[in-house]
C-alpha positions in Angstrom: 1.3 -15.8 11.1 4.1 -18.2 12.2 2.8 -21.0 9.9 1.8 -18.8 7.1 5.4 -17.8 6.2 7.5 -20.4 7.8 9.8 -22.3 5.2 8.0 -20.5 2.4 9.7 -19.1 -0.8 8.5 -15.6 -1.1 8.8 -12.8 -3.8 8.4 -9.1 -3.2 8.1 -7.0 -6.3 9.2 -3.5 -5.7 11.0 -4.9 -2.8 13.3 -2.0 -2.2 10.6 0.6 -2.0 9.3 1.9 1.3 6.4 -0.6 1.6 8.3 -3.5 -0.1 11.4 -3.2 2.0 9.4 -2.9 5.2 7.5 -6.2 4.1 10.9 -7.8 3.5 12.2 -6.9 7.0 9.1 -8.0 8.8 8.9 -11.3 6.9 12.4 -12.3 8.2 10.8 -12.6 11.7 8.7 -15.6 10.5 11.6 -17.7 9.3 10.8 -18.1 5.5 13.0 -20.5 3.5 13.8 -17.6 1.1 12.8 -14.0 0.2 13.6 -12.7 -3.4 13.6 -9.0 -3.6 12.8 -7.9 -7.1 13.3 -4.2 -8.2 14.9 -2.1 -10.7 17.4 -0.1 -8.5 20.6 -2.0 -7.9 21.7 0.9 -5.5 18.7 0.4 -3.3 19.3 -3.3 -3.3 22.9 -2.9 -2.3 21.8 -0.7 0.6 19.1 -3.0 1.7 21.2 -6.1 1.6 23.7 -4.4 3.9 21.1 -3.0 6.1 19.5 -6.4 6.7 22.6 -8.5 6.5 20.4 -11.6 6.3 22.8 -13.8 4.4 21.5 -16.5 1.9 18.0 -16.3 3.1 17.7 -13.0 0.9 18.1 -13.1 -2.8 18.3 -9.7 -4.7 17.1 -9.8 -8.3 17.4 -6.8 -10.6 14.4 -6.7 -12.9 11.2 -4.8 -13.9 7.7 -6.2 -13.8 7.3 -4.9 -17.4 9.8 -7.7 -18.3 7.7 -10.7 -18.3 10.6 -13.3 -19.1 12.7 -12.0 -16.3 9.7 -11.8 -13.8 8.8 -15.4 -14.7 12.5 -16.5 -13.8 12.2 -14.6 -10.5 8.9 -16.4 -9.8 10.3 -20.0 -10.1 9.2 -22.2 -7.3 7.7 -19.3 -5.3 4.9 -19.9 -2.8 3.8 -16.3 -2.0 4.0 -13.1 -4.0 3.7 -9.5 -2.5 3.2 -7.1 -5.4 4.4 -3.8 -4.4 6.1 -2.5 -7.5 4.2 0.5 -9.0 4.5 4.0 -10.3 2.8 5.9 -7.5 3.6 9.7 -7.9 0.3 11.4 -8.8 2.0 14.3 -10.8 4.4 12.0 -12.6 1.7 9.7 -13.7 -0.4 12.7 -14.9 2.5 13.8 -17.1 3.5 10.3 -18.2 0.2 8.5 -18.5 1.3 5.5 -20.7 4.3 4.8 -18.5 1.9 4.4 -15.6 -0.3 2.0 -17.7 2.9 0.0 -18.7 4.0 -0.6 -15.0 0.7 -0.4 -13.1 -1.5 -2.3 -15.5 0.6 -4.2 -18.0 3.1 -5.1 -15.1 0.3 -6.4 -13.0 -1.0 -8.6 -15.8 2.6 -10.0 -16.0 2.5 -10.7 -12.4 -0.9 -12.7 -12.8 0.5 -14.6 -15.8 3.7 -15.6 -14.1 1.9 -16.6 -10.9 -0.3 -18.9 -12.8 2.7 -20.3 -14.8 4.6 -21.0 -11.6 1.7 -22.5 -9.6 2.0 -19.6 -6.9 -0.3 -20.2 -4.0 -1.1 -16.6 -3.0 -0.6 -13.1 -4.6 -1.1 -10.0 -2.5 -1.4 -6.7 -4.5 -0.7 -3.5 -2.8 -3.2 -0.7 -3.8 -4.1 2.8 -2.8 -7.0 5.1 -1.8 -6.5 6.9 -5.1 -7.9 3.7 -6.7 -11.2 4.3 -5.1 -13.6 6.4 -7.5 -10.3 7.6 -9.1 -9.9 11.2 -10.5 -6.3 10.9 -11.6 -4.2 8.7 -14.0 -2.4 6.9 -11.1 -5.6 6.1 -9.5 -7.2 4.7 -12.7 -4.2 2.6 -13.2 -4.2 1.2 -9.8 -8.0 0.6 -10.1 -7.6 -1.3 -13.2 -4.7 -3.4 -11.5 -7.1 -4.3 -8.9 -9.9 -5.2 -11.5 -7.6 -7.4 -13.7 -6.1 -9.2 -10.8 -9.3 -10.0 -9.1 -11.0 -10.8 -12.5 -8.3 -13.6 -13.3 -10.6 -15.9 -11.3 -12.9 -16.1 -14.3 -10.2 -17.7 -16.6 -8.0 -19.4 -14.1 -9.2 -23.0 -15.0 -7.5 -25.3 -12.9 -4.8 -23.0 -11.6 -4.8 -22.8 -7.8 -3.4 -19.4 -7.3 -5.4 -17.0 -5.2 -5.3 -13.2 -5.3 -6.3 -10.3 -3.0 -5.5 -6.8 -2.8 -4.7 -4.5 0.3 -5.7 -0.8 0.0 -4.6 1.9 2.2 -3.9 5.7 2.2 -0.8 7.7 2.6 2.0 6.1 4.5 4.0 8.4 6.8 7.6 8.7 5.8 7.3 6.6 2.5 9.0 7.8 -0.6 6.5 10.1 -2.3 4.8 10.9 1.0 4.3 14.5 1.8 6.3 14.2 5.1 9.8 14.0 3.7 9.0 17.1 1.6 7.6 19.1 4.5 10.8 18.0 6.5 13.1 19.1 3.7 11.2 22.5 3.6 11.5 22.9 7.3 15.3 22.1 7.2 15.7 24.7 4.5 14.0 27.3 6.7 10.6 27.2 4.9 8.0 27.9 3.9 6.2 24.6 4.1 3.9 24.5 1.1 0.3 23.3 1.8 -2.0 23.0 -1.3 -5.3 23.9 0.6 -5.9 24.4 4.2 -9.1 22.2 4.1 -7.4 19.2 2.4 -7.7 15.8 4.3 -6.0 12.5 3.9 -5.8 9.2 5.4 -2.4 8.4 7.1 -0.8 5.4 8.7 2.8 4.3 9.7 4.7 1.9 7.6 4.5 -0.6 10.4 0.7 -0.5 10.4 0.6 -0.8 6.6 2.8 -4.0 6.8 0.7 -5.5 9.6 -2.3 -5.2 7.5 -0.6 -6.7 4.4 0.6 -9.7 6.5 -2.8 -10.0 8.1 -4.6 -10.1 4.8 -2.3 -12.9 3.6 -3.4 -15.0 6.5 -7.2 -14.1 6.2 -7.6 -14.1 2.4 -9.8 -16.8 0.8 -9.6 -15.4 -3.0 -10.6 -12.1 -4.7 -10.8 -9.8 -1.5 -9.8 -6.2 -1.0 -8.8 -5.5 2.6 -8.9 -1.9 3.8 -7.6 -0.6 7.1 -9.6 1.8 9.1 -7.0 4.7 9.1 -6.5 7.9 11.0 -7.4 11.1 9.0 -5.5 14.4 9.2 -5.9 17.8 7.7 -2.7 18.4 5.7 -2.3 21.8 7.3 -2.4 20.2 10.6 0.2 17.7 9.6 2.4 20.6 8.6 1.7 22.4 11.9 2.7 19.3 13.8 6.1 19.0 12.0 6.7 22.6 12.4 5.9 22.4 16.1 8.3 19.4 16.6 11.0 21.3 14.8 10.4 24.3 17.1 11.1 22.1 20.1 14.7 21.9 18.9 15.0 25.4 17.4 13.9 28.9 18.3 12.9 30.0 14.9 9.4 29.1 13.6 8.9 28.1 10.0 6.0 29.7 8.0 3.3 27.6 6.1 2.2 28.8 2.6 -0.9 27.9 0.9 -0.1 27.2 -2.8 -3.4 25.8 -4.3 -4.3 22.3 -5.5 -2.1 20.5 -8.0 -3.3 18.8 -11.2 -4.9 15.6 -10.4 -5.3 16.1 -6.7 -8.6 16.0 -4.8 -9.5 17.7 -1.7 -10.5 14.5 0.2 -9.8 10.7 -0.3 -12.0 7.6 -0.2 -11.1 4.1 0.8 -14.6 2.6 0.3 -17.4 3.6 -2.0 -21.0 3.4 -1.3 -21.4 0.6 -4.0 -18.4 -1.3 -2.6 -19.8 -1.2 0.9 -22.8 -3.2 -0.2 -20.7 -6.3 -0.6 -18.2 -5.6 2.2 -17.8 -6.9 5.8 -16.5 -4.8 8.7 -14.2 -5.6 11.7 -13.0 -3.4 14.4 -9.8 -2.5 12.4 -10.8 -3.2 8.7 -13.2 -3.5 6.0 -13.2 -6.6 3.7 -14.7 -6.3 0.2 -15.6 -9.8 -1.1 -17.4 -11.1 -4.2 -21.2 -11.2 -3.9 -21.5 -14.8 -4.0 -18.9 -15.2 -1.2 -20.9 -12.7 0.9 -23.9 -15.2 0.8 -21.5 -18.1 1.6 -20.0 -16.1 4.6 -23.4 -15.4 5.9 -24.1 -19.2 6.2 -20.6 -20.4 7.1 -19.0 -17.3 8.8 -15.8 -17.6 6.8 -14.4 -14.4 8.4 -14.7 -14.1 12.2 -16.0 -11.3 14.2 -17.4 -9.4 11.2 -20.7 -7.5 10.2 -22.2 -6.2 7.1 -21.1 -2.6 6.4 -24.3 -1.5 4.8 -24.5 1.5 2.4 -21.9 3.8 3.8 -18.9 5.4 2.1 -15.6 5.6 4.0 -14.0 8.8 3.2 -11.5 11.4 4.8 -14.0 14.2 4.8 -16.6 12.6 7.0 -14.2 10.9 9.5 -12.9 12.4 12.8 -9.7 14.4 12.2 -6.6 13.9 14.4 -5.6 17.1 16.4 -2.2 18.6 16.0 -1.1 17.1 19.3 -2.4 13.6 18.2 -0.5 14.0 15.0 2.8 14.9 17.0 2.3 11.7 19.0 1.9 9.7 15.7 4.9 11.1 14.3 7.0 10.5 17.4 5.8 6.9 17.3 6.8 6.5 13.8 10.2 7.8 14.5 10.8 5.5 17.4 9.5 2.5 15.4 12.1 3.3 12.7 
């Protein structure tokens, strides 16, 4: 890790978002030459700049990944790109589908083109479990983002740029996460609205997500998708854990209300499909989906250490062991202490 980022020029698209800003903060520990934070929101940039107080090492650039000319300027002399910019709210993407296409698909193509044009070494894309066997617009656009970035290999010619994606589930406390909504509802006295009492989701802390992203950067060879093995919770148990933590401070107990599934939602999420598992490797903490020809090369040269073949098995939130309410409370407390 020390050598991976030391003295490197790094661009983070969506760098003021929950994941993007956490990546920026962690990268500062590795003594990069410069980090460029590229995002649309000048207010968030102002707040992050004052929060980090990192001086000349940080550059804040207002811009949209839809704007290829501006993005190309931002990527000049860059060594590594973390592509975290996206439209990620399921309902918003359902109601504004082509806006999702413009950002998640066309914006990703702009990242690819600019990376080639500026001879970037590595591009790491941030994806989601919604992209696995997608059932909504957001998931479809993120799957297409994965596909077009990894398929750039077939027309890259002499370009040296390598691409990979990191795929994970819900991130506790991130913007768009259900946790801030539940906390707001609890603060207002309830009820906490849960869509279905049997709904399950993968969850991880922001720190765990960032750790995976940086580890993938060090491990990547080209065209992989890295998937963290994540805890699974029932959404109703997450709500119960948050209510229980609140009750430790107050005497009144907040009610939980079942409101039914929203448009585009599904009961359970997947991080790895059966088909993807056929060309995937497994470590203690993650899956690595690699191209078929690289799987054969790995078997002969052991490119990735301490791995085994996954076999034909799907990795989904329905079949995995669920955290108890007590375990969820512990995870929430750890998240709060880390922040």
